[in-house]
PAVEX-64846 format. One record per residue (C-alpha): residue number from 1; residue in three letters; x, y, z. Coordinates in Angstrom, 3 decimals. Example, Ala and Ser with C-alpha at 12.3 -4.5 7.8 and 13.67 -1.06 7.14 Angstrom:
2
(1, 'ALA', (12.300, -4.500, 7.800))
(2, 'SER', (13.670, -1.060, 7.140))
***
This chain:
230
(1, 'MET', (-81.708, -73.202, 46.549))
(2, 'GLY', (-81.517, -76.385, 48.691))
(3, 'VAL', (-79.539, -74.695, 51.371))
(4, 'LEU', (-81.755, -71.578, 51.288))
(5, 'LEU', (-84.872, -73.698, 51.695))
(6, 'ILE', (-83.448, -75.499, 54.737))
(7, 'LEU', (-82.446, -72.235, 56.250))
(8, 'LEU', (-85.850, -70.772, 55.598))
(9, 'SER', (-87.434, -73.843, 57.307))
(10, 'LEU', (-85.853, -72.665, 60.583))
(11, 'ILE', (-88.263, -69.644, 60.683))
(12, 'PRO', (-91.585, -71.648, 60.815))
(13, 'ALA', (-89.702, -74.215, 63.118))
(14, 'ALA', (-88.939, -71.505, 65.500))
(15, 'LEU', (-92.542, -70.234, 65.360))
(16, 'CYS', (-93.893, -73.685, 65.901))
(17, 'TYR', (-91.637, -73.934, 69.074))
(18, 'VAL', (-92.765, -70.526, 70.449))
(19, 'ALA', (-96.476, -71.626, 69.676))
(20, 'PHE', (-96.397, -74.688, 71.674))
(21, 'ALA', (-93.571, -73.983, 74.291))
(22, 'ALA', (-94.552, -70.328, 75.229))
(23, 'TRP', (-97.714, -68.964, 73.618))
(24, 'LEU', (-100.029, -71.841, 74.295))
(25, 'PRO', (-98.960, -72.340, 77.925))
(26, 'ALA', (-99.142, -68.604, 78.629))
(27, 'ASP', (-102.673, -68.419, 77.285))
(28, 'ARG', (-103.785, -71.428, 79.231))
(29, 'GLU', (-102.347, -70.000, 82.484))
(30, 'LEU', (-103.950, -66.611, 81.735))
(31, 'TYR', (-107.370, -68.295, 81.237))
(32, 'ARG', (-106.941, -70.244, 84.451))
(33, 'ASP', (-106.098, -67.122, 86.465))
(34, 'TYR', (-109.140, -65.382, 85.035))
(35, 'ARG', (-111.521, -68.235, 85.789))
(36, 'ALA', (-110.144, -68.400, 89.375))
(37, 'ALA', (-110.369, -64.643, 89.954))
(38, 'GLU', (-112.801, -63.616, 92.689))
(39, 'PRO', (-114.658, -60.337, 93.297))
(40, 'CYS', (-112.556, -57.511, 94.806))
(41, 'PRO', (-113.022, -56.581, 98.409))
(42, 'THR', (-115.770, -53.959, 98.997))
(43, 'GLY', (-114.389, -50.516, 98.843))
(44, 'ALA', (-111.373, -51.606, 96.666))
(45, 'THR', (-110.218, -48.876, 94.235))
(46, 'LEU', (-109.185, -49.334, 90.618))
(47, 'GLN', (-105.507, -49.326, 91.598))
(48, 'VAL', (-105.957, -51.992, 94.249))
(49, 'GLY', (-106.392, -55.751, 93.691))
(50, 'SER', (-105.840, -55.977, 89.940))
(51, 'ASP', (-105.870, -59.805, 90.067))
(52, 'CYS', (-109.567, -59.682, 91.301))
(53, 'LEU', (-112.695, -58.817, 89.578))
(54, 'SER', (-114.055, -55.248, 90.049))
(55, 'THR', (-117.122, -53.528, 88.676))
(56, 'TRP', (-117.403, -49.963, 87.760))
(57, 'PRO', (-120.132, -47.736, 86.235))
(58, 'PHE', (-119.397, -45.921, 82.923))
(59, 'THR', (-121.351, -43.861, 80.404))
(60, 'VAL', (-121.354, -44.801, 76.766))
(61, 'VAL', (-119.987, -41.958, 74.642))
(62, 'LYS', (-120.459, -43.694, 71.190))
(63, 'THR', (-120.313, -47.076, 69.636))
(64, 'VAL', (-118.918, -48.339, 66.336))
(65, 'VAL', (-120.353, -51.409, 64.626))
(66, 'LYS', (-118.757, -51.874, 61.280))
(67, 'ASN', (-119.575, -55.293, 59.757))
(68, 'GLY', (-117.964, -56.701, 56.612))
(69, 'GLY', (-114.996, -55.654, 54.711))
(70, 'ARG', (-111.379, -56.402, 55.472))
(71, 'ASN', (-111.359, -54.724, 58.902))
(72, 'PRO', (-114.695, -55.107, 60.800))
(73, 'THR', (-114.787, -52.855, 63.751))
(74, 'TYR', (-116.683, -53.219, 67.030))
(75, 'GLU', (-115.953, -50.716, 69.630))
(76, 'ALA', (-117.625, -48.800, 72.487))
(77, 'THR', (-116.173, -45.480, 73.794))
(78, 'LEU', (-116.756, -45.049, 77.558))
(79, 'LYS', (-116.142, -42.397, 80.100))
(80, 'ASP', (-116.366, -42.238, 83.907))
(81, 'GLU', (-117.418, -39.510, 86.206))
(82, 'GLY', (-113.963, -38.103, 86.242))
(83, 'SER', (-111.649, -37.380, 83.352))
(84, 'TRP', (-111.116, -41.093, 82.155))
(85, 'ARG', (-112.195, -41.975, 78.633))
(86, 'GLY', (-111.383, -45.132, 76.705))
(87, 'VAL', (-112.278, -47.386, 73.962))
(88, 'VAL', (-113.335, -51.125, 74.402))
(89, 'SER', (-112.945, -53.439, 71.514))
(90, 'PHE', (-115.179, -56.446, 70.994))
(91, 'GLY', (-115.027, -59.427, 68.573))
(92, 'ASP', (-118.570, -59.143, 67.327))
(93, 'PRO', (-121.616, -56.731, 67.667))
(94, 'GLY', (-123.818, -58.812, 70.045))
(95, 'PRO', (-125.466, -59.461, 72.261))
(96, 'LEU', (-124.853, -56.081, 73.958))
(97, 'LEU', (-122.860, -53.663, 71.683))
(98, 'ASP', (-125.351, -53.273, 68.975))
(99, 'ARG', (-127.977, -52.285, 71.526))
(100, 'LEU', (-126.069, -49.474, 73.272))
(101, 'GLU', (-126.747, -45.843, 72.566))
(102, 'PRO', (-124.747, -42.709, 73.531))
(103, 'GLY', (-125.693, -41.839, 77.138))
(104, 'ASP', (-126.433, -45.379, 78.304))
(105, 'ARG', (-125.052, -46.375, 81.729))
(106, 'VAL', (-123.200, -49.663, 81.640))
(107, 'THR', (-121.324, -51.712, 84.189))
(108, 'ALA', (-117.719, -52.770, 83.276))
(109, 'THR', (-115.967, -55.759, 84.908))
(110, 'LEU', (-112.246, -55.026, 85.224))
(111, 'TRP', (-109.418, -57.491, 85.703))
(112, 'ARG', (-105.829, -56.726, 85.808))
(113, 'ARG', (-106.684, -53.217, 84.770))
(114, 'GLY', (-108.477, -54.157, 81.545))
(115, 'ILE', (-112.142, -54.145, 80.803))
(116, 'VAL', (-113.123, -57.803, 80.256))
(117, 'VAL', (-116.908, -57.675, 80.367))
(118, 'LEU', (-119.594, -55.001, 79.630))
(119, 'SER', (-122.983, -55.372, 81.012))
(120, 'LYS', (-126.461, -53.527, 80.955))
(121, 'ASP', (-129.757, -54.670, 82.267))
(122, 'GLY', (-128.495, -58.282, 82.701))
(123, 'VAL', (-127.066, -58.495, 79.146))
(124, 'ARG', (-123.387, -59.305, 79.178))
(125, 'GLN', (-120.742, -59.349, 76.433))
(126, 'ASN', (-117.013, -60.268, 76.759))
(127, 'SER', (-114.563, -57.786, 75.320))
(128, 'SER', (-111.603, -58.626, 73.208))
(129, 'ASP', (-109.401, -58.397, 76.342))
(130, 'ALA', (-111.324, -61.314, 78.056))
(131, 'PRO', (-109.150, -64.405, 78.265))
(132, 'ARG', (-110.664, -67.190, 76.191))
(133, 'ASP', (-110.236, -70.984, 76.304))
(134, 'GLU', (-109.325, -71.265, 72.499))
(135, 'LEU', (-106.098, -73.088, 72.739))
(136, 'GLN', (-107.134, -75.078, 69.715))
(137, 'MET', (-106.351, -72.081, 67.454))
(138, 'ASN', (-102.927, -71.749, 69.123))
(139, 'ALA', (-102.330, -75.327, 68.291))
(140, 'ALA', (-103.695, -74.833, 64.683))
(141, 'LEU', (-101.104, -72.024, 64.095))
(142, 'GLY', (-98.284, -74.027, 65.713))
(143, 'THR', (-99.151, -77.130, 63.580))
(144, 'LEU', (-99.298, -75.133, 60.446))
(145, 'ALA', (-95.789, -73.646, 61.173))
(146, 'ALA', (-94.458, -77.198, 61.798))
(147, 'LEU', (-95.830, -78.350, 58.418))
(148, 'LEU', (-94.340, -75.440, 56.690))
(149, 'ALA', (-91.006, -76.134, 58.289))
(150, 'ALA', (-91.112, -79.822, 57.303))
(151, 'GLN', (-92.167, -78.971, 53.713))
(152, 'ALA', (-89.325, -76.466, 53.247))
(153, 'PHE', (-86.802, -78.757, 54.802))
(154, 'THR', (-87.848, -81.635, 52.717))
(155, 'PHE', (-87.828, -79.689, 49.465))
(156, 'GLY', (-84.392, -78.291, 50.316))
(157, 'ALA', (-82.877, -81.635, 51.347))
(158, 'VAL', (-84.161, -83.265, 48.125))
(159, 'ARG', (-82.586, -80.509, 46.056))
(160, 'LEU', (-79.232, -81.013, 47.848))
(161, 'LEU', (-79.366, -84.841, 47.521))
(162, 'ARG', (-80.666, -84.890, 43.874))
(163, 'PRO', (-79.751, -81.573, 42.335))
(164, 'ARG', (-80.561, -82.716, 38.779))
(165, 'ASP', (-83.469, -84.963, 39.663))
(166, 'TYR', (-85.605, -83.286, 42.318))
(167, 'GLU', (-89.011, -83.482, 40.502))
(168, 'PRO', (-91.762, -83.354, 41.674))
(169, 'PHE', (-90.390, -81.441, 44.632))
(170, 'THR', (-91.054, -78.032, 43.075))
(171, 'TRP', (-93.424, -75.266, 43.893))
(172, 'ASN', (-95.840, -75.945, 40.933))
(173, 'PRO', (-97.860, -77.969, 41.527))
(174, 'TYR', (-96.474, -80.100, 44.461))
(175, 'GLY', (-95.382, -77.330, 46.764))
(176, 'ARG', (-98.354, -75.189, 46.098))
(177, 'ARG', (-100.757, -78.023, 46.691))
(178, 'GLN', (-99.011, -78.960, 49.997))
(179, 'LEU', (-99.049, -75.378, 51.224))
(180, 'PHE', (-102.744, -74.978, 50.636))
(181, 'THR', (-103.458, -78.436, 52.113))
(182, 'GLY', (-101.592, -77.659, 55.161))
(183, 'ILE', (-103.415, -74.293, 55.702))
(184, 'GLY', (-106.898, -75.826, 54.970))
(185, 'VAL', (-106.423, -78.941, 57.166))
(186, 'SER', (-104.881, -76.913, 60.188))
(187, 'PHE', (-107.671, -74.489, 60.365))
(188, 'GLY', (-110.305, -76.998, 59.055))
(189, 'VAL', (-109.480, -78.994, 62.221))
(190, 'GLY', (-108.750, -76.052, 64.596))
(191, 'LEU', (-111.933, -74.107, 64.102))
(192, 'PRO', (-114.356, -76.995, 64.710))
(193, 'ALA', (-112.200, -77.997, 67.673))
(194, 'VAL', (-112.868, -74.467, 69.179))
(195, 'TRP', (-116.542, -74.730, 68.524))
(196, 'ILE', (-116.926, -78.260, 69.774))
(197, 'GLY', (-114.600, -77.730, 72.743))
(198, 'ILE', (-112.293, -80.723, 72.186))
(199, 'PRO', (-108.830, -80.771, 73.619))
(200, 'TRP', (-106.208, -78.695, 71.866))
(201, 'TRP', (-103.882, -81.626, 71.253))
(202, 'THR', (-106.298, -83.283, 68.926))
(203, 'VAL', (-105.504, -80.495, 66.329))
(204, 'PRO', (-101.922, -81.736, 65.518))
(205, 'ALA', (-102.976, -85.274, 66.227))
(206, 'VAL', (-105.473, -85.158, 63.394))
(207, 'ALA', (-103.984, -82.496, 61.121))
(208, 'VAL', (-100.410, -83.841, 60.829))
(209, 'PRO', (-101.513, -87.444, 59.710))
(210, 'VAL', (-103.937, -86.085, 57.242))
(211, 'VAL', (-101.428, -83.756, 55.655))
(212, 'VAL', (-98.826, -86.359, 55.533))
(213, 'CYS', (-101.048, -88.894, 53.914))
(214, 'THR', (-102.379, -86.330, 51.519))
(215, 'ALA', (-98.732, -85.351, 50.555))
(216, 'ALA', (-97.861, -89.076, 49.935))
(217, 'LEU', (-100.808, -89.566, 47.684))
(218, 'MET', (-99.992, -86.411, 45.701))
(219, 'HIS', (-96.444, -87.476, 45.376))
(220, 'GLN', (-97.468, -90.807, 43.970))
(221, 'SER', (-99.766, -89.161, 41.491))
(222, 'LEU', (-97.020, -86.801, 40.270))
(223, 'ARG', (-94.186, -89.312, 40.032))
(224, 'PRO', (-95.192, -90.702, 36.530))
(225, 'ARG', (-95.522, -87.124, 35.251))
(226, 'ALA', (-92.041, -86.267, 36.571))
(227, 'ALA', (-90.654, -89.388, 35.038))
(228, 'ASP', (-92.054, -88.634, 31.734))
(229, 'GLY', (-90.550, -85.051, 31.938))
(230, 'VAL', (-93.929, -83.423, 32.197))
***
């Protein structure tokens, strides 16, 4: 079991590396490129200047606004004057999507051949394809992966070093409490960081010490019970 836990710890460790070394930098560069993009030259076609911002008129075919449930859906089906027809997804219904009706004429902003903004009568809404400056959530997921890797490695190492006396390094209650603490703290720090707009690196800087201190306190509270054989 100790060897298995150590081997399993390599999976979240790899995910942590990907999150901080590849995913986060890629999203940061994508957002920077989007913010730096300029309008396409007058007369540019949809196939030219994909790194610039172009605007095109479309007609709304239908909209889907499904709130609640496990899979909320916010979509607008659009068509152009030719044969193109496509679906644009959104993260929420407002401020534009829930106002649209079939037959409405809208203006779509395209970047790198994806619709990033839909607008009508001065009301604009970003689509799900629009790059966002939400690196705090990348950091939250990477931090959670690091915490899971550390937990699995620690539990596995203790079982190898103390095969007959590894309490309280078991799933119930210590491991389970650590897992839920890591999830709660990672997202409890990451989500407010997105809303407030503080730098992404504050997420691991705050979350890791909090989880480590909490784990140490839980360990101290469980040691007497383990010593009594509870």
